Biopython code that builds the backbone (N, CA, C, O; Angstrom):
import numpy as np
from Bio.PDB.StructureBuilder import StructureBuilder

atoms = [
    (1, "MET", "N", (-95.229, -10.187, 224.196)),
    (1, "MET", "CA", (-96.136, -9.147, 224.624)),
    (1, "MET", "C", (-97.379, -9.226, 223.745)),
    (1, "MET", "O", (-97.302, -9.534, 222.555)),
    (2, "LYS", "N", (-98.518, -8.943, 224.354)),
    (2, "LYS", "CA", (-99.806, -8.965, 223.664)),
    (2, "LYS", "C", (-100.335, -7.541, 223.508)),
    (2, "LYS", "O", (-99.942, -6.629, 224.235)),
    (3, "CYS", "N", (-101.229, -7.377, 222.547)),
    (3, "CYS", "CA", (-101.874, -6.078, 222.327)),
    (3, "CYS", "C", (-102.817, -5.803, 223.497)),
    (3, "CYS", "O", (-103.694, -6.614, 223.795)),
    (4, "TYR", "N", (-102.642, -4.687, 224.143)),
    (4, "TYR", "CA", (-103.440, -4.327, 225.311)),
    (4, "TYR", "C", (-104.906, -4.103, 224.938)),
    (4, "TYR", "O", (-105.802, -4.553, 225.652)),
    (5, "ILE", "N", (-105.152, -3.419, 223.839)),
    (5, "ILE", "CA", (-106.528, -3.109, 223.427)),
    (5, "ILE", "C", (-107.271, -4.396, 223.082)),
    (5, "ILE", "O", (-108.425, -4.563, 223.477)),
    (6, "CYS", "N", (-106.634, -5.299, 222.360)),
    (6, "CYS", "CA", (-107.263, -6.578, 222.030)),
    (6, "CYS", "C", (-107.536, -7.384, 223.297)),
    (6, "CYS", "O", (-108.591, -8.005, 223.423)),
    (7, "ALA", "N", (-106.587, -7.377, 224.237)),
    (7, "ALA", "CA", (-106.757, -8.131, 225.480)),
    (7, "ALA", "C", (-107.971, -7.627, 226.259)),
    (7, "ALA", "O", (-108.696, -8.419, 226.861)),
    (8, "LYS", "N", (-108.194, -6.313, 226.250)),
    (8, "LYS", "CA", (-109.372, -5.756, 226.924)),
    (8, "LYS", "C", (-110.667, -6.228, 226.268)),
    (8, "LYS", "O", (-111.711, -6.295, 226.916)),
    (9, "GLN", "N", (-110.589, -6.560, 224.960)),
    (9, "GLN", "CA", (-111.763, -7.030, 224.220)),
    (9, "GLN", "C", (-111.890, -8.555, 224.257)),
    (9, "GLN", "O", (-112.804, -9.119, 223.656)),
    (10, "GLY", "N", (-110.972, -9.219, 224.962)),
    (10, "GLY", "CA", (-111.014, -10.669, 225.073)),
    (10, "GLY", "C", (-110.368, -11.401, 223.913)),
    (10, "GLY", "O", (-110.574, -12.604, 223.746)),
    (11, "VAL", "N", (-109.598, -10.699, 223.119)),
    (11, "VAL", "CA", (-108.912, -11.279, 221.959)),
    (11, "VAL", "C", (-107.424, -11.323, 222.267)),
    (11, "VAL", "O", (-106.891, -10.399, 222.882)),
    (12, "GLU", "N", (-106.754, -12.380, 221.848)),
    (12, "GLU", "CA", (-105.321, -12.490, 222.099)),
    (12, "GLU", "C", (-104.551, -12.314, 220.791)),
    (12, "GLU", "O", (-104.569, -13.188, 219.924)),
    (13, "LYS", "N", (-103.884, -11.188, 220.664)),
    (13, "LYS", "CA", (-103.056, -10.886, 219.495)),
    (13, "LYS", "C", (-101.691, -10.415, 219.964)),
    (13, "LYS", "O", (-101.575, -9.708, 220.966)),
    (14, "ASP", "N", (-100.668, -10.810, 219.238)),
    (14, "ASP", "CA", (-99.313, -10.374, 219.572)),
    (14, "ASP", "C", (-99.133, -8.894, 219.256)),
    (14, "ASP", "O", (-99.652, -8.387, 218.263)),
    (15, "ALA", "N", (-98.393, -8.219, 220.114)),
    (15, "ALA", "CA", (-98.047, -6.821, 219.878)),
    (15, "ALA", "C", (-96.885, -6.761, 218.889)),
    (15, "ALA", "O", (-95.947, -7.553, 218.974)),
    (16, "VAL", "N", (-96.955, -5.828, 217.961)),
    (16, "VAL", "CA", (-95.883, -5.628, 216.986)),
    (16, "VAL", "C", (-95.212, -4.270, 217.172)),
    (16, "VAL", "O", (-94.189, -3.980, 216.551)),
    (17, "ALA", "N", (-95.806, -3.433, 218.045)),
    (17, "ALA", "CA", (-95.269, -2.093, 218.288)),
    (17, "ALA", "C", (-95.629, -1.675, 219.705)),
    (17, "ALA", "O", (-96.499, -2.264, 220.345)),
    (18, "ILE", "N", (-94.937, -0.641, 220.179)),
    (18, "ILE", "CA", (-95.203, -0.070, 221.492)),
    (18, "ILE", "C", (-95.464, 1.415, 221.297)),
    (18, "ILE", "O", (-94.709, 2.097, 220.605)),
    (19, "CYS", "N", (-96.531, 1.914, 221.905)),
    (19, "CYS", "CA", (-96.859, 3.336, 221.817)),
    (19, "CYS", "C", (-95.716, 4.146, 222.414)),
    (19, "CYS", "O", (-95.279, 3.875, 223.532)),
    (20, "ILE", "N", (-95.236, 5.124, 221.684)),
    (20, "ILE", "CA", (-94.100, 5.936, 222.110)),
    (20, "ILE", "C", (-94.454, 6.840, 223.288)),
    (20, "ILE", "O", (-93.560, 7.331, 223.978)),
    (21, "VAL", "N", (-95.752, 7.067, 223.528)),
    (21, "VAL", "CA", (-96.178, 7.950, 224.609)),
    (21, "VAL", "C", (-96.449, 7.169, 225.894)),
    (21, "VAL", "O", (-95.873, 7.479, 226.937)),
    (22, "CYS", "N", (-97.323, 6.155, 225.830)),
    (22, "CYS", "CA", (-97.755, 5.462, 227.050)),
    (22, "CYS", "C", (-97.125, 4.081, 227.238)),
    (22, "CYS", "O", (-97.225, 3.507, 228.322)),
    (23, "GLY", "N", (-96.478, 3.537, 226.203)),
    (23, "GLY", "CA", (-95.819, 2.242, 226.325)),
    (23, "GLY", "C", (-96.736, 1.047, 226.143)),
    (23, "GLY", "O", (-96.320, -0.084, 226.395)),
    (24, "MET", "N", (-97.968, 1.263, 225.714)),
    (24, "MET", "CA", (-98.919, 0.181, 225.501)),
    (24, "MET", "C", (-98.491, -0.692, 224.319)),
    (24, "MET", "O", (-98.083, -0.171, 223.281)),
    (25, "GLY", "N", (-98.583, -2.021, 224.472)),
    (25, "GLY", "CA", (-98.324, -2.934, 223.365)),
    (25, "GLY", "C", (-99.468, -2.860, 222.367)),
    (25, "GLY", "O", (-100.634, -2.839, 222.761)),
    (26, "LEU", "N", (-99.146, -2.820, 221.072)),
    (26, "LEU", "CA", (-100.161, -2.652, 220.023)),
    (26, "LEU", "C", (-99.985, -3.683, 218.919)),
    (26, "LEU", "O", (-98.862, -3.981, 218.515)),
    (27, "CYS", "N", (-101.108, -4.232, 218.428)),
    (27, "CYS", "CA", (-101.077, -5.145, 217.284)),
    (27, "CYS", "C", (-101.109, -4.316, 215.998)),
    (27, "CYS", "O", (-101.195, -3.089, 216.049)),
    (28, "MET", "N", (-101.041, -4.981, 214.855)),
    (28, "MET", "CA", (-101.070, -4.273, 213.565)),
    (28, "MET", "C", (-102.359, -3.464, 213.385)),
    (28, "MET", "O", (-102.347, -2.404, 212.758)),
    (29, "GLY", "N", (-103.453, -3.959, 213.928)),
    (29, "GLY", "CA", (-104.730, -3.270, 213.781)),
    (29, "GLY", "C", (-104.872, -2.027, 214.637)),
    (29, "GLY", "O", (-105.662, -1.140, 214.313)),
    (30, "HIS", "N", (-104.129, -1.950, 215.713)),
    (30, "HIS", "CA", (-104.248, -0.811, 216.623)),
    (30, "HIS", "C", (-103.053, 0.139, 216.590)),
    (30, "HIS", "O", (-103.140, 1.239, 217.136)),
    (31, "ALA", "N", (-101.974, -0.239, 215.984)),
    (31, "ALA", "CA", (-100.793, 0.625, 215.898)),
    (31, "ALA", "C", (-101.010, 1.680, 214.815)),
    (31, "ALA", "O", (-101.419, 1.363, 213.698)),
    (32, "ILE", "N", (-100.736, 2.909, 215.154)),
    (32, "ILE", "CA", (-100.812, 4.016, 214.195)),
    (32, "ILE", "C", (-99.384, 4.483, 213.957)),
    (32, "ILE", "O", (-98.703, 4.927, 214.882)),
    (33, "LYS", "N", (-98.935, 4.380, 212.707)),
    (33, "LYS", "CA", (-97.570, 4.791, 212.376)),
    (33, "LYS", "C", (-97.585, 6.229, 211.886)),
    (33, "LYS", "O", (-98.362, 6.592, 211.002)),
    (34, "GLU", "N", (-96.725, 7.030, 212.467)),
    (34, "GLU", "CA", (-96.562, 8.418, 212.048)),
    (34, "GLU", "C", (-95.107, 8.658, 211.689)),
    (34, "GLU", "O", (-94.221, 7.949, 212.165)),
    (35, "GLU", "N", (-94.863, 9.638, 210.866)),
    (35, "GLU", "CA", (-93.507, 10.004, 210.474)),
    (35, "GLU", "C", (-93.179, 11.364, 211.086)),
    (35, "GLU", "O", (-93.903, 12.338, 210.881)),
    (36, "LEU", "N", (-92.103, 11.418, 211.824)),
    (36, "LEU", "CA", (-91.667, 12.644, 212.478)),
    (36, "LEU", "C", (-90.619, 13.328, 211.603)),
    (36, "LEU", "O", (-89.604, 12.729, 211.250)),
    (37, "LEU", "N", (-90.877, 14.587, 211.259)),
    (37, "LEU", "CA", (-89.928, 15.338, 210.442)),
    (37, "LEU", "C", (-88.662, 15.632, 211.234)),
    (37, "LEU", "O", (-88.716, 15.867, 212.441)),
    (38, "VAL", "N", (-87.533, 15.617, 210.556)),
    (38, "VAL", "CA", (-86.247, 15.942, 211.175)),
    (38, "VAL", "C", (-85.841, 17.319, 210.657)),
    (38, "VAL", "O", (-85.659, 17.524, 209.457)),
    (39, "ARG", "N", (-85.703, 18.257, 211.597)),
    (39, "ARG", "CA", (-85.428, 19.652, 211.223)),
    (39, "ARG", "C", (-84.282, 20.206, 212.046)),
    (39, "ARG", "O", (-83.997, 19.722, 213.142)),
    (40, "ASP", "N", (-83.640, 21.203, 211.519)),
    (40, "ASP", "CA", (-82.597, 21.947, 212.224)),
    (40, "ASP", "C", (-82.820, 23.434, 211.986)),
    (40, "ASP", "O", (-83.348, 23.845, 210.953)),
    (41, "ILE", "N", (-82.412, 24.218, 212.952)),
    (41, "ILE", "CA", (-82.355, 25.675, 212.778)),
    (41, "ILE", "C", (-80.914, 26.065, 213.072)),
    (41, "ILE", "O", (-80.413, 25.869, 214.180)),
    (42, "ILE", "N", (-80.263, 26.618, 212.066)),
    (42, "ILE", "CA", (-78.870, 27.025, 212.210)),
    (42, "ILE", "C", (-78.818, 28.547, 212.270)),
    (42, "ILE", "O", (-79.307, 29.236, 211.375)),
    (43, "ASP", "N", (-78.219, 29.055, 213.339)),
    (43, "ASP", "CA", (-78.069, 30.503, 213.500)),
    (43, "ASP", "C", (-76.677, 30.886, 213.016)),
    (43, "ASP", "O", (-75.675, 30.551, 213.647)),
    (44, "TRP", "N", (-76.628, 31.580, 211.907)),
    (44, "TRP", "CA", (-75.353, 31.968, 211.303)),
    (44, "TRP", "C", (-74.825, 33.282, 211.875)),
    (44, "TRP", "O", (-73.750, 33.735, 211.480)),
    (45, "GLY", "N", (-75.560, 33.899, 212.793)),
    (45, "GLY", "CA", (-75.126, 35.173, 213.358)),
    (45, "GLY", "C", (-75.748, 36.358, 212.638)),
    (45, "GLY", "O", (-75.855, 37.441, 213.214)),
    (46, "PHE", "N", (-76.151, 36.176, 211.417)),
    (46, "PHE", "CA", (-76.793, 37.246, 210.646)),
    (46, "PHE", "C", (-78.167, 36.804, 210.156)),
    (46, "PHE", "O", (-78.770, 37.443, 209.294)),
    (47, "GLY", "N", (-78.643, 35.712, 210.714)),
    (47, "GLY", "CA", (-79.947, 35.181, 210.334)),
    (47, "GLY", "C", (-79.978, 33.675, 210.556)),
    (47, "GLY", "O", (-78.943, 33.025, 210.701)),
    (48, "GLU", "N", (-81.172, 33.151, 210.578)),
    (48, "GLU", "CA", (-81.340, 31.721, 210.786)),
    (48, "GLU", "C", (-81.647, 31.013, 209.473)),
    (48, "GLU", "O", (-82.291, 31.560, 208.578)),
    (49, "GLU", "N", (-81.169, 29.792, 209.393)),
    (49, "GLU", "CA", (-81.476, 28.930, 208.249)),
    (49, "GLU", "C", (-82.228, 27.716, 208.782)),
    (49, "GLU", "O", (-81.755, 27.034, 209.691)),
    (50, "ARG", "N", (-83.387, 27.454, 208.220)),
    (50, "ARG", "CA", (-84.185, 26.296, 208.621)),
    (50, "ARG", "C", (-83.973, 25.186, 207.591)),
    (50, "ARG", "O", (-84.145, 25.385, 206.388)),
    (51, "ILE", "N", (-83.598, 24.021, 208.098)),
    (51, "ILE", "CA", (-83.326, 22.878, 207.225)),
    (51, "ILE", "C", (-84.281, 21.752, 207.586)),
    (51, "ILE", "O", (-84.437, 21.416, 208.760)),
    (52, "GLU", "N", (-84.920, 21.171, 206.579)),
    (52, "GLU", "CA", (-85.769, 20.000, 206.769)),
    (52, "GLU", "C", (-85.146, 18.860, 205.975)),
    (52, "GLU", "O", (-84.998, 18.944, 204.756)),
    (53, "TYR", "N", (-84.785, 17.801, 206.678)),
    (53, "TYR", "CA", (-84.095, 16.675, 206.045)),
    (53, "TYR", "C", (-85.088, 15.741, 205.351)),
    (53, "TYR", "O", (-86.243, 15.651, 205.766)),
    (54, "PRO", "N", (-84.647, 15.041, 204.295)),
    (54, "PRO", "CA", (-85.566, 14.199, 203.522)),
    (54, "PRO", "C", (-86.037, 12.935, 204.248)),
    (54, "PRO", "O", (-87.150, 12.470, 204.002)),
    (55, "HIS", "N", (-85.221, 12.378, 205.128)),
    (55, "HIS", "CA", (-85.613, 11.161, 205.837)),
    (55, "HIS", "C", (-86.355, 11.519, 207.113)),
    (55, "HIS", "O", (-85.986, 12.462, 207.814)),
    (56, "THR", "N", (-87.400, 10.763, 207.409)),
    (56, "THR", "CA", (-88.190, 10.994, 208.609)),
    (56, "THR", "C", (-87.918, 9.896, 209.634)),
    (56, "THR", "O", (-87.331, 8.862, 209.316)),
    (57, "LEU", "N", (-88.355, 10.138, 210.865)),
    (57, "LEU", "CA", (-88.236, 9.145, 211.927)),
    (57, "LEU", "C", (-89.601, 8.502, 212.140)),
    (57, "LEU", "O", (-90.568, 9.200, 212.446)),
    (58, "PRO", "N", (-89.694, 7.183, 211.984)),
    (58, "PRO", "CA", (-90.990, 6.540, 212.219)),
    (58, "PRO", "C", (-91.271, 6.446, 213.718)),
    (58, "PRO", "O", (-90.355, 6.274, 214.522)),
    (59, "ARG", "N", (-92.551, 6.562, 214.084)),
    (59, "ARG", "CA", (-92.954, 6.349, 215.476)),
    (59, "ARG", "C", (-94.352, 5.759, 215.481)),
    (59, "ARG", "O", (-95.152, 5.998, 214.576)),
    (60, "PHE", "N", (-94.628, 4.981, 216.523)),
    (60, "PHE", "CA", (-95.932, 4.352, 216.667)),
    (60, "PHE", "C", (-96.639, 4.951, 217.869)),
    (60, "PHE", "O", (-96.021, 5.234, 218.895)),
    (61, "ILE", "N", (-97.947, 5.140, 217.727)),
    (61, "ILE", "CA", (-98.748, 5.751, 218.775)),
    (61, "ILE", "C", (-100.102, 5.048, 218.817)),
    (61, "ILE", "O", (-100.588, 4.572, 217.791)),
    (62, "CYS", "N", (-100.717, 4.983, 220.014)),
    (62, "CYS", "CA", (-102.042, 4.373, 220.130)),
    (62, "CYS", "C", (-103.107, 5.444, 219.873)),
    (62, "CYS", "O", (-102.805, 6.637, 219.887)),
    (63, "ALA", "N", (-104.334, 5.021, 219.643)),
    (63, "ALA", "CA", (-105.422, 5.951, 219.331)),
    (63, "ALA", "C", (-105.711, 6.895, 220.495)),
    (63, "ALA", "O", (-106.016, 8.067, 220.271)),
    (64, "GLU", "N", (-105.620, 6.406, 221.736)),
    (64, "GLU", "CA", (-105.891, 7.257, 222.899)),
    (64, "GLU", "C", (-104.870, 8.389, 223.010)),
    (64, "GLU", "O", (-105.240, 9.539, 223.246)),
    (65, "CYS", "N", (-103.611, 8.071, 222.844)),
    (65, "CYS", "CA", (-102.561, 9.098, 222.932)),
    (65, "CYS", "C", (-102.645, 10.062, 221.749)),
    (65, "CYS", "O", (-102.394, 11.257, 221.901)),
    (66, "ARG", "N", (-102.993, 9.548, 220.585)),
    (66, "ARG", "CA", (-103.139, 10.421, 219.420)),
    (66, "ARG", "C", (-104.279, 11.412, 219.634)),
    (66, "ARG", "O", (-104.145, 12.594, 219.316)),
    (67, "ALA", "N", (-105.404, 10.931, 220.175)),
    (67, "ALA", "CA", (-106.544, 11.814, 220.439)),
    (67, "ALA", "C", (-106.176, 12.873, 221.474)),
    (67, "ALA", "O", (-106.559, 14.035, 221.338)),
    (68, "ALA", "N", (-105.436, 12.476, 222.506)),
    (68, "ALA", "CA", (-105.012, 13.431, 223.531)),
    (68, "ALA", "C", (-104.100, 14.498, 222.942)),
    (68, "ALA", "O", (-104.230, 15.682, 223.252)),
    (69, "ARG", "N", (-103.180, 14.067, 222.092)),
    (69, "ARG", "CA", (-102.255, 15.024, 221.470)),
    (69, "ARG", "C", (-102.993, 15.951, 220.515)),
    (69, "ARG", "O", (-102.713, 17.149, 220.478)),
    (70, "GLU", "N", (-103.933, 15.411, 219.741)),
    (70, "GLU", "CA", (-104.657, 16.231, 218.766)),
    (70, "GLU", "C", (-105.558, 17.260, 219.442)),
    (70, "GLU", "O", (-105.707, 18.374, 218.941)),
    (71, "GLN", "N", (-106.165, 16.894, 220.583)),
    (71, "GLN", "CA", (-107.011, 17.886, 221.266)),
    (71, "GLN", "C", (-106.161, 19.044, 221.754)),
    (71, "GLN", "O", (-106.606, 20.192, 221.756)),
    (72, "ARG", "N", (-104.936, 18.743, 222.169)),
    (72, "ARG", "CA", (-104.031, 19.805, 222.610)),
    (72, "ARG", "C", (-103.642, 20.686, 221.424)),
    (72, "ARG", "O", (-103.555, 21.907, 221.552)),
    (73, "MET", "N", (-103.412, 20.063, 220.274)),
    (73, "MET", "CA", (-103.011, 20.817, 219.090)),
    (73, "MET", "C", (-104.156, 21.681, 218.566)),
    (73, "MET", "O", (-103.913, 22.735, 217.979)),
    (74, "LYS", "N", (-105.410, 21.245, 218.772)),
    (74, "LYS", "CA", (-106.564, 21.995, 218.305)),
    (74, "LYS", "C", (-106.989, 23.079, 219.281)),
    (74, "LYS", "O", (-107.851, 23.900, 218.966)),
    (75, "GLY", "N", (-106.385, 23.084, 220.473)),
    (75, "GLY", "CA", (-106.699, 24.108, 221.440)),
    (75, "GLY", "C", (-107.981, 23.840, 222.204)),
    (75, "GLY", "O", (-108.594, 24.782, 222.707)),
    (76, "VAL", "N", (-108.409, 22.587, 222.309)),
    (76, "VAL", "CA", (-109.610, 22.261, 223.057)),
    (76, "VAL", "C", (-109.335, 22.476, 224.542)),
    (76, "VAL", "O", (-108.310, 22.030, 225.058)),
    (77, "GLN", "N", (-110.230, 23.143, 225.211)),
    (77, "GLN", "CA", (-110.069, 23.434, 226.633)),
    (77, "GLN", "C", (-110.392, 22.194, 227.460)),
    (77, "GLN", "O", (-111.352, 21.488, 227.151)),
    (78, "PRO", "N", (-109.609, 21.912, 228.509)),
    (78, "PRO", "CA", (-109.914, 20.787, 229.380)),
    (78, "PRO", "C", (-111.218, 21.013, 230.129)),
    (78, "PRO", "O", (-111.634, 22.151, 230.343)),
    (79, "ARG", "N", (-111.858, 19.920, 230.526)),
    (79, "ARG", "CA", (-113.144, 20.038, 231.240)),
    (79, "ARG", "C", (-112.936, 20.303, 232.683)),
    (79, "ARG", "O", (-113.903, 20.431, 233.433)),
]
sb = StructureBuilder()
sb.init_structure("model")
sb.init_model(0)
sb.init_chain("A")
sb.init_seg("    ")
for serial, (resi, resn, name, xyz) in enumerate(atoms, 1):
    if name == "N":
        sb.init_residue(resn, " ", resi, " ")
    sb.init_atom(name, np.array(xyz, "f"), 0.0, 1.0, " ", f" {name:<3s}", serial, name[0])
structure = sb.get_structure()
């Protein structure tokens, strides 16, 4: 598999990751690695306990999907 973004620019680079959102093949230069926190909420019946585990889950995302997700997180209104 080749990097989709590089291919659009006329460059041929092997993909090393796949965007977890759109499935686009990404090279080292275009892959953005993020760490996803692993959390639990346990309801003991008399209150909740929130647990955050020390190990994270790695995930790769492309710049387009990251921008789309961030605009949603910032509350930007669609056009």
